[in-house]
C-alpha positions as CSV (number, residue, x, y, z in Angstrom):
1,M,-14.9,20.5,-10.2
2,T,-13.7,18.4,-7.6
3,K,-14.4,19.7,-4.0
4,L,-13.2,18.9,-0.7
5,F,-15.0,18.9,2.5
6,V,-13.7,18.4,6.1
7,Y,-15.8,16.0,8.2
8,G,-14.1,15.5,11.3
9,M,-10.4,14.5,12.7
10,L,-9.3,10.8,12.7
11,K,-7.0,10.0,15.4
12,H,-4.5,7.1,16.2
13,Q,-3.7,7.0,20.0
14,N,-1.4,10.0,20.5
15,H,1.2,9.0,17.5
16,Y,2.8,10.3,14.5
17,I,0.5,9.3,11.3
18,L,3.3,8.2,8.9
19,S,1.5,6.9,6.0
20,M,-2.3,7.3,4.4
21,V,-4.0,6.2,1.3
22,I,-7.6,6.7,0.0
23,Q,-9.8,4.1,-1.6
24,I,-13.5,4.6,-3.2
25,M,-15.6,1.3,-2.6
26,F,-18.3,1.6,-5.2
27,G,-21.6,-0.2,-3.9
28,V,-20.9,0.1,-0.3
29,N,-23.7,2.5,0.1
30,N,-25.6,4.0,-2.6
31,N,-28.1,6.5,-3.1
32,N,-31.2,4.5,-2.7
33,G,-30.0,3.3,0.6
34,N,-29.2,-0.3,-0.6
35,K,-25.5,-1.8,1.2
36,S,-23.8,-4.0,-0.7
37,N,-21.8,-6.9,1.2
38,N,-18.2,-6.1,0.2
39,I,-16.1,-5.6,3.1
40,G,-19.0,-4.6,5.9
41,V,-18.3,-1.0,6.0
42,I,-20.6,0.5,8.2
43,G,-22.6,3.7,6.9
44,G,-20.7,6.7,5.3
45,N,-20.5,7.2,1.8
46,G,-17.6,4.2,0.7
47,Y,-14.8,6.7,0.9
48,T,-12.2,4.9,3.2
49,F,-8.7,6.0,4.6
50,C,-6.0,3.3,5.7
51,S,-3.2,5.1,7.7
52,G,-0.2,3.7,9.4
53,S,1.3,5.1,12.3
54,G,3.8,5.3,15.0
55,D,1.6,3.3,17.4
56,K,2.5,0.0,15.5
57,T,-1.1,-0.3,14.1
58,I,-3.0,0.2,11.0
59,C,-6.5,1.9,10.8
60,M,-9.0,2.0,8.4
61,W,-11.4,4.9,8.6
62,D,-14.8,5.9,7.1
63,I,-14.2,9.4,5.8
64,E,-17.7,10.6,6.3
65,T,-18.6,9.4,9.5
66,T,-14.8,9.6,10.9
67,K,-15.4,6.2,12.4
68,Q,-12.6,3.8,12.7
69,L,-13.9,0.7,11.0
70,T,-11.0,-1.8,11.6
71,V,-7.8,-1.8,13.4
72,F,-4.9,-4.1,12.2
73,K,-2.3,-5.3,14.6
74,G,1.0,-7.1,13.9
75,H,4.0,-5.0,13.1
76,E,6.4,-4.6,16.3
77,Q,7.7,-1.1,15.4
78,A,6.2,1.9,13.4
79,V,4.2,1.5,10.0
80,G,5.8,3.5,7.6
81,S,3.9,2.6,4.4
82,V,0.3,1.3,3.7
83,K,-1.1,0.5,0.2
84,Y,-4.6,-0.4,-0.7
85,G,-5.0,-3.7,-3.1
86,S,-7.0,-3.6,-6.4
87,N,-8.7,-5.9,-8.6
88,E,-8.0,-9.4,-7.4
89,L,-6.3,-8.0,-4.5
90,G,-9.0,-5.6,-3.7
91,N,-9.8,-6.8,0.0
92,T,-6.2,-6.4,0.9
93,I,-3.6,-3.9,2.4
94,L,-0.3,-4.1,2.1
95,S,2.3,-2.5,4.8
96,G,5.8,-1.7,5.2
97,S,7.3,-1.1,9.1
98,D,10.1,-0.2,10.8
99,D,10.4,-4.1,12.0
100,N,11.9,-4.5,8.8
101,S,8.9,-6.6,7.5
102,V,6.3,-6.0,4.6
103,R,2.7,-7.6,5.8
104,L,-0.3,-8.4,3.7
105,W,-3.7,-8.0,5.6
106,D,-7.1,-9.2,4.8
107,I,-9.7,-6.4,4.8
108,R,-12.7,-8.7,5.6
109,S,-11.4,-10.5,8.7
110,G,-8.9,-7.6,9.9
111,Q,-6.1,-10.5,9.9
112,Q,-2.8,-10.7,8.6
113,I,-2.3,-13.1,5.9
114,Q,1.3,-13.2,5.5
115,V,4.7,-11.8,6.4
116,F,7.6,-11.0,4.3
117,D,11.3,-11.0,6.0
118,G,14.2,-10.1,4.1
119,H,15.0,-6.2,4.3
120,K,17.9,-5.4,6.8
121,H,16.3,-1.7,7.6
122,W,13.1,0.2,7.6
123,V,10.7,-0.8,4.8
124,L,9.7,2.8,3.6
125,A,7.7,2.1,0.4
126,V,5.3,-0.8,-0.6
127,E,3.6,-1.5,-4.0
128,Y,1.4,-4.0,-5.8
129,L,2.5,-5.1,-9.2
130,P,0.3,-3.6,-11.8
131,F,1.0,-6.3,-14.3
132,S,0.7,-9.3,-11.7
133,S,-1.7,-10.3,-9.2
134,N,0.8,-12.6,-6.9
135,V,3.8,-10.3,-6.9
136,I,4.3,-7.2,-4.7
137,C,7.5,-5.1,-4.3
138,S,9.0,-2.8,-1.4
139,G,11.5,-0.5,-0.9
140,S,14.1,0.0,2.3
141,R,16.4,1.9,4.1
142,D,18.7,-0.9,3.2
143,N,19.2,0.5,-0.3
144,T,17.1,-2.5,-2.0
145,I,13.7,-2.9,-3.9
146,R,12.6,-6.6,-3.0
147,F,9.9,-8.7,-5.2
148,W,7.8,-11.1,-3.3
149,D,5.5,-13.8,-4.3
150,I,2.4,-13.5,-2.0
151,R,1.3,-17.1,-2.2
152,S,4.4,-18.2,-0.1
153,N,6.5,-16.9,2.8
154,K,9.8,-17.9,1.0
155,N,12.2,-15.6,0.4
156,E,12.1,-12.6,-2.2
157,L,12.1,-13.7,-5.8
158,Y,14.2,-10.9,-7.0
159,M,16.0,-8.0,-5.6
160,I,17.2,-4.6,-7.2
161,K,20.1,-3.0,-5.3
162,G,20.1,1.0,-5.3
163,D,23.0,2.9,-6.2
164,E,25.3,3.5,-3.2
165,K,24.8,7.0,-3.4
166,D,21.2,6.7,-2.8
167,D,21.3,5.9,1.0
168,G,17.9,4.2,1.0
169,I,14.7,3.5,-1.0
170,Y,12.0,5.8,0.1
171,S,9.3,5.6,-2.6
172,L,7.8,3.6,-5.4
173,K,5.7,3.8,-8.2
174,F,4.9,1.8,-11.7
175,I,4.3,3.8,-14.7
176,S,2.4,2.5,-17.8
177,L,4.0,3.2,-21.0
178,K,2.2,2.6,-24.4
179,K,3.8,-0.1,-26.5
180,K,5.5,1.5,-29.6
181,E,3.9,0.9,-33.2
182,K,6.5,-2.0,-33.9
183,D,4.8,-3.8,-31.3
184,N,1.4,-3.0,-32.8
185,G,0.5,-1.0,-29.9
186,K,-0.8,-3.9,-27.9
187,G,-0.9,-4.1,-24.2
188,N,1.3,-1.5,-21.9
189,D,4.7,-1.6,-20.8
190,F,5.8,-0.4,-16.9
191,N,8.9,1.5,-15.8
192,L,9.4,1.5,-12.0
193,C,10.3,4.8,-10.4
194,F,12.0,5.1,-7.1
195,G,13.0,7.9,-5.0
196,S,16.1,7.9,-2.7
197,A,17.2,9.8,0.8
198,T,19.6,12.0,-1.4
199,G,17.1,13.4,-3.8
200,N,17.4,11.2,-7.0
201,I,14.8,9.6,-8.6
202,R,15.7,6.6,-11.0
203,V,13.9,4.6,-13.5
204,W,14.1,1.2,-14.1
205,G,12.4,-0.6,-17.2
């Protein structure tokens, strides 16, 4: 059984918390007291929260100690979406903001790595592609989903235009589907699901 405990209160500077994501960083602080040099987390049990706020910042917190570990500054408006990276991008955070930009951050240095401009309205959802370590995507109030190559600041690689009735892309999620028997069952296919302002959920293959 999973047990939940309230350790304390984590607070941005009297502003709305608009997004939050949790990460378990194995090896940061193990049972025998040894600490790895993963990303310099101090104390705690290796569980961290990352939160985006109306104060234009992204904060990373140690859940157990309730200490603020890092503050990422650079967005010019409220941060409405945040996401931890994994695998090759495990030391990064992806964010979307009301300043219409998508930004990639380095957890170790606390610095911005890349900024991606192109959306015409608030960026409400961000996601790493599960099948590519170099591509990210973002959904926006401008009713588009845009794909970006993190190796450059160039324009988007590809754009999906939402249905006119959707009135904005508010959430994104990739779902892994097992391949059919005719494909020998090897590997996975992925569908992209997204939610809209009107309550519709759409699936792209």
